[in-house]
N, C-alpha and C positions, 0 to 999 in steps of 0.2 A: 478393403477389409473383408468383404464377402468372399472374394476369390482366394484370399489367404487361408480361409477355413475350408473351402471346397477342394482346392488342389490336393492337400494331404489326404483328405477323405477319399477322393477319387483314386489316388495312387494306392491307398490301402485296400480299397475294394477290388481294384484290378489284381493286386497281388494275391488276394484271398480267393478270387473267383476264376482262376484259370491261367494266370500269367506266371504261376510259380515255376513252370517249366523253363522259364528264361534263365535259370541258374544251371541248367543241364547243358552239356556239350551237344550241339546239333551236328548231325552228319552232313557232309558237304552235299550240295545239290547234285543230282545225277541227270543224265540226258533225259531220262523218263519224266523228270519233273515238269518239263515243258513240252512233252509230246502228248499229253493228255489235256488238250485245250479245246474249248468250244467257242466258235466264232459268235460274237454278239452283234457286232456292227462293223461297217467299213466307213471310215471318215473320208479318205481320199485315196489316191493310188498307192501311197507309201505309208499310210497309217490306218490301223484297224484296232479293234478291241476284242479281247477274249476273256473267258473265265478259265482259270486253271483248275481242272477237275481234281487233281491230287492234293489240293490244299483246302482246309476247312475254315480258314480265317478270311471272312468276306472282305474286310477292309484291304487286305493284301492280295486277294486272289480273284476278285470279281471285277469285271469291266476294266481290265488292265490294258492300257494303251501300248501297242506294239508299233515301233518304227522299223520299216524294212531297211536293213543295212545295204549300202552300196548303190542306192538309186534315189533320185529326186524327181518328183512328179509335179506338174502344175498345181497350184494352190486353189482350193475351193473358194476362199474368201479373197476379196481384193482383186486387183487387176482388171483387165478388159473382159468384155463378154466372150471374146474368142478364147482367152485364157481359161475362163470358167467353163466353157464348153469342152475344152481339152481336159480339164481337171475332172469333169463329169465322166468323160470317156475312160480316163485312167481308173477312176473309182469303179466304174462298171466292170472293167476288165479284171481288176483285182478281186472284186466280189465274186465273179464267176470262177476265177482261178481258185480262190480260197474255199469255195463251196464244192469244188470238184473232187475232194478227197480229204484224207487225214492231214491236218496241219502239223508240221514238225518245226519247232523253233530250236535253233542251236546257235552257239557262239554268241550268247546273249550278254549284254552289259547294259549300262544306262547311258542315255544321251543327255544333252545339255538341258532338256526339259523334263528329265527324270522318267521318260518313257523307257520301256525295255527296247533296246536296239538289238535286233536279231537277224540272222540269216533265216529265211523262211522257205520251206520246201513243202510241196504238195505233189504226191505221185512221182517222187524223185525228180521234180522240176523245181528250179530255183526261181522264186517270184521276181527278184531284182533283175536277173538276167532276162527273164521273159518280158518284163515291162520295157526294158531297154531294147531288146531285139524286135519287139512289136511296135516300137515308136511311142510308147506311153510315158517314158521317163528317160533321164540322162544319168550317166554315172556320177556318183557323189561319194566322197570319202569322209564326209562329216566335218570337214574344215570350213573355213570361211568361203562363202560362195563368191567366186570371182566373176562368174558370168551374170549378166543382167537377167531379169525375168524374161526378156525376149529370147533367151537361149532356148526356151521351149518352142519357139517358132519353128524349129527344125523337126519337131515331132510330127509323126504322121497323123492324119485325120482319117477316120473311117468314112468312106463315102456312103451314099444311100444304098448302093448295091453291095456293100461290104468290102469294096476294094480300097487299098491304101492309097491316099493321095497326099502329096507333100503340102505342107502349109507354107 
Protein backbone atom coordinates (compact mmCIF):
# COMPACT_ATOMS: atom_id res chain seq x y z
CA UNK A 1 0.00 0.00 0.00
CA UNK A 2 2.81 2.41 0.94
CA UNK A 3 4.65 1.83 -2.36
CA UNK A 4 1.42 2.43 -4.32
CA UNK A 5 1.34 5.99 -2.97
CA UNK A 6 5.07 6.69 -3.19
CA UNK A 7 5.63 5.64 -6.81
CA UNK A 8 3.19 8.13 -8.38
CA UNK A 9 4.52 10.86 -6.09
CA UNK A 10 8.13 10.11 -7.08
CA UNK A 11 7.29 10.11 -10.79
CA UNK A 12 5.47 13.42 -10.39
CA UNK A 13 8.41 15.01 -8.58
CA UNK A 14 10.82 13.81 -11.26
CA UNK A 15 8.65 15.27 -14.00
CA UNK A 16 8.41 18.62 -12.22
CA UNK A 17 12.08 18.88 -11.23
CA UNK A 18 14.08 18.44 -14.34
CA UNK A 19 12.98 15.44 -16.30
CA UNK A 20 10.61 17.51 -18.43
CA UNK A 21 13.30 17.54 -21.13
CA UNK A 22 12.50 13.89 -21.75
CA UNK A 23 9.78 14.98 -24.20
CA UNK A 24 12.26 16.80 -26.42
CA UNK A 25 14.12 15.15 -29.26
CA UNK A 26 17.72 14.52 -28.27
CA UNK A 27 20.56 15.01 -30.72
CA UNK A 28 22.47 11.81 -31.53
CA UNK A 29 25.66 11.26 -29.58
CA UNK A 30 28.80 12.51 -31.27
CA UNK A 31 32.34 11.20 -31.07
CA UNK A 32 33.15 14.03 -28.66
CA UNK A 33 30.65 12.67 -26.13
CA UNK A 34 33.10 9.92 -25.15
CA UNK A 35 36.35 11.79 -25.70
CA UNK A 36 35.94 13.89 -22.60
CA UNK A 37 36.38 11.22 -19.97
CA UNK A 38 38.30 11.09 -16.72
CA UNK A 39 39.80 7.81 -15.52
CA UNK A 40 38.44 6.90 -12.09
CA UNK A 41 39.86 3.42 -11.54
CA UNK A 42 41.10 0.28 -13.28
CA UNK A 43 39.47 -3.01 -12.28
CA UNK A 44 41.54 -5.40 -14.40
CA UNK A 45 43.32 -5.47 -17.74
CA UNK A 46 40.17 -5.15 -19.82
CA UNK A 47 37.79 -3.21 -17.54
CA UNK A 48 38.07 0.30 -16.11
CA UNK A 49 35.80 3.09 -14.85
CA UNK A 50 35.45 6.67 -16.10
CA UNK A 51 33.44 9.82 -15.53
CA UNK A 52 32.02 11.35 -18.70
CA UNK A 53 32.81 15.05 -18.39
CA UNK A 54 30.32 16.28 -21.00
CA UNK A 55 27.35 14.85 -19.07
CA UNK A 56 25.77 16.36 -15.99
CA UNK A 57 23.59 13.45 -14.85
CA UNK A 58 25.65 11.60 -12.24
CA UNK A 59 23.65 8.38 -12.35
CA UNK A 60 24.43 7.99 -16.06
CA UNK A 61 27.83 9.64 -16.28
CA UNK A 62 29.90 8.94 -13.18
CA UNK A 63 31.89 5.79 -12.46
CA UNK A 64 30.85 4.20 -15.77
CA UNK A 65 32.31 0.73 -16.41
CA UNK A 66 34.17 0.41 -19.73
CA UNK A 67 34.98 -3.01 -21.21
CA UNK A 68 37.80 -2.93 -23.79
CA UNK A 69 36.58 -4.35 -27.10
CA UNK A 70 38.60 -7.15 -28.72
CA UNK A 71 40.64 -8.49 -25.80
CA UNK A 72 40.27 -10.79 -22.82
CA UNK A 73 42.66 -10.57 -19.88
CA UNK A 74 43.04 -12.88 -16.86
CA UNK A 75 40.43 -12.32 -14.14
CA UNK A 76 41.27 -10.71 -10.80
CA UNK A 77 38.91 -12.96 -8.86
CA UNK A 78 38.91 -16.72 -8.82
CA UNK A 79 41.44 -18.96 -10.44
CA UNK A 80 44.91 -19.87 -9.26
CA UNK A 81 47.49 -17.63 -7.62
CA UNK A 82 49.34 -17.63 -10.94
CA UNK A 83 46.23 -16.40 -12.80
CA UNK A 84 45.71 -13.66 -10.21
CA UNK A 85 49.35 -12.60 -10.58
CA UNK A 86 48.92 -12.33 -14.37
CA UNK A 87 45.68 -10.43 -13.86
CA UNK A 88 47.50 -7.96 -11.62
CA UNK A 89 50.19 -7.47 -14.29
CA UNK A 90 47.55 -6.83 -16.95
CA UNK A 91 45.78 -4.37 -14.65
CA UNK A 92 49.01 -2.49 -13.96
CA UNK A 93 49.81 -2.33 -17.69
CA UNK A 94 46.34 -0.96 -18.50
CA UNK A 95 46.56 1.59 -15.70
CA UNK A 96 49.91 2.91 -16.98
CA UNK A 97 48.57 2.93 -20.55
CA UNK A 98 45.36 4.80 -19.63
CA UNK A 99 47.22 7.39 -17.54
CA UNK A 100 49.70 8.14 -20.34
CA UNK A 101 47.43 10.53 -22.25
CA UNK A 102 43.91 11.50 -23.28
CA UNK A 103 41.53 8.54 -23.35
CA UNK A 104 39.41 8.26 -26.49
CA UNK A 105 36.44 5.88 -26.53
CA UNK A 106 34.82 5.02 -29.85
CA UNK A 107 32.72 2.35 -31.52
CA UNK A 108 30.85 2.01 -28.21
CA UNK A 109 27.92 -0.25 -27.46
CA UNK A 110 26.78 -2.31 -24.47
CA UNK A 111 28.08 -5.73 -23.48
CA UNK A 112 26.07 -8.50 -21.84
CA UNK A 113 26.74 -6.98 -18.38
CA UNK A 114 25.55 -3.52 -19.56
CA UNK A 115 29.05 -2.04 -19.45
CA UNK A 116 30.09 0.25 -22.27
CA UNK A 117 32.01 -1.93 -24.73
CA UNK A 118 34.44 0.35 -26.58
CA UNK A 119 37.55 0.55 -28.66
CA UNK A 120 40.01 2.49 -26.49
CA UNK A 121 42.84 4.70 -27.72
CA UNK A 122 45.45 6.72 -25.88
CA UNK A 123 48.11 8.65 -27.82
CA UNK A 124 46.87 7.03 -31.08
CA UNK A 125 47.55 3.55 -29.66
CA UNK A 126 44.83 0.91 -29.30
CA UNK A 127 44.66 -0.61 -25.80
CA UNK A 128 43.38 -4.03 -26.95
CA UNK A 129 46.15 -4.40 -29.54
CA UNK A 130 48.80 -3.32 -27.03
CA UNK A 131 47.54 -5.75 -24.37
CA UNK A 132 47.67 -8.62 -26.87
CA UNK A 133 51.01 -7.58 -28.40
CA UNK A 134 52.63 -7.32 -24.97
CA UNK A 135 51.26 -10.65 -23.75
CA UNK A 136 48.69 -9.39 -21.24
CA UNK A 137 45.57 -10.54 -23.10
CA UNK A 138 44.23 -12.71 -25.89
CA UNK A 139 41.91 -11.76 -28.77
CA UNK A 140 38.22 -11.96 -27.85
CA UNK A 141 35.19 -11.19 -30.02
CA UNK A 142 32.58 -11.16 -27.26
CA UNK A 143 31.14 -14.59 -28.05
CA UNK A 144 31.17 -17.68 -25.92
CA UNK A 145 34.65 -18.37 -24.66
CA UNK A 146 35.73 -21.69 -26.12
CA UNK A 147 39.16 -21.59 -24.53
CA UNK A 148 39.57 -22.71 -20.97
CA UNK A 149 40.91 -20.28 -18.34
CA UNK A 150 44.29 -21.93 -18.90
CA UNK A 151 44.43 -20.20 -22.30
CA UNK A 152 46.03 -17.34 -20.42
CA UNK A 153 48.96 -19.66 -19.66
CA UNK A 154 50.36 -18.55 -23.01
CA UNK A 155 50.61 -14.98 -21.79
CA UNK A 156 53.97 -13.48 -21.08
CA UNK A 157 55.10 -12.75 -17.58
CA UNK A 158 57.37 -9.82 -16.84
CA UNK A 159 60.50 -11.04 -15.13
CA UNK A 160 62.26 -9.19 -12.33
CA UNK A 161 64.56 -7.45 -14.80
CA UNK A 162 61.59 -6.44 -17.01
CA UNK A 163 62.27 -9.09 -19.66
CA UNK A 164 59.36 -11.10 -21.04
CA UNK A 165 59.40 -14.75 -20.07
CA UNK A 166 56.85 -17.28 -21.33
CA UNK A 167 54.63 -18.88 -18.73
